C-alpha positions, 0 to 999 in steps of 0.5 A: 503522510507518505504512502504507497498504494497499488489498488487504492486500499492504502490511499483510501486509509490515508484519506481517512487520516487526513479527514480525521486530523482536519477535524482538529485543525491539523493539516496533513500533506499526502505524498505518494512515495512513488513521487519522492526524490528527496525527503524534506523532513524538517518542516513536519511536526510528525509523519505517517507512513502507510504501506500495503502488505506483500506476503506479510511485509511491505514491498521493496518500494516502501523499504527502499523509501524507509532506508532514505530517511535521515537519522533524527535526534528529536524523537519525531513522532511517527504513525505507521500502518499497513493495509492487508486482507488479513486482520494483522501483519508483520509489516507495521512492526518491521516499519516501526523498527526501521524508523526507531533505529533512526531515532524516530518515535512510533506512537501508533503502529497498526494493521488495518484490514481492507478488501482482498485485492489478490483474491484470484491468487489466494483467499476469497473474493470479497462481495459488496457487503463485505467491502462496505463493512470493512471500510466502515471498520477501517474508518472507525479504527483510523478515527480512534487512533487519530484521537489516541495520537493527539492525546499522545496515547500509544497504540502499538500492535505487535507481532512475535519475534518468531512470526516476524522472522517466519514472515520475513522468510516467506516474503523473501521467497515471494520476492524471489518468485515475483519475476515468475508470477508476473509473467502471468499478467498479460493483456488481450487483443481488446486493449485500447492502448489508452496508456493508463497502465503504462503511465501509472506503473510504479516500475515503468514496466509496461510498453505497447507492442503489437497493438497491446500492453506488454508487461516486462520483468520489473513488475512488483505485483502491485496489481494496479494495471489490473484494477485501473484498466477502463475496459478490464483487458488485463488478465492473470493466467489468461483469466478475466479478473473481476475489478472488485476495487473499482470504487476504492481505486478511484481515490488514486491520483492517476496520471490520466 
């Protein structure tokens, strides 16, 4: 199971996949895409790939990873899923298409609605009851699709060609704006220089200067720094962000 997770949503779902497959005595190895240097695919019977959604598409760190996959002649079965604040996205279709071209067989292709971690930019802030309800529904969906997969019953959630092309255009616009948007991230003078954000930034984008964390131009807006800061000292446009992901982000294997 390969995943990338900035604020914990995608990893939380990955953990549910592992738990539910374990009920059928199927062991799943969880691998953070950030730590992958070489894809050793031959020893696995099937793959699961999970990604968050950035403007309807997987982030570049995930698409780069997919491009590293070797071609397969054995039609190895694949589960692809995305996590996002909306009910669905184009990301699973895009991911499945990439892998299908390489000879893999996407048997499960789904979107899983999770709490909105980017509410301070778009959408509304989820409250505790909403988060609890979303997690219950996400867990049930994972449980159901694991049964489908074991029984070799495909679950393919699709998006129209027009939607995919439109969303691809939106994503390209978003990607081009990331350097400008990322300049809105800063830390306060209360920064304790604990180094948690620096050690866990997937882009190595953070340094310490003048007594606080400084954010540079390689940011991908994964928002991990905002939600893992133990004293909530990371700001967006100078505003304090309520860490609504506090409970979920605990599932991340952080470099302490």
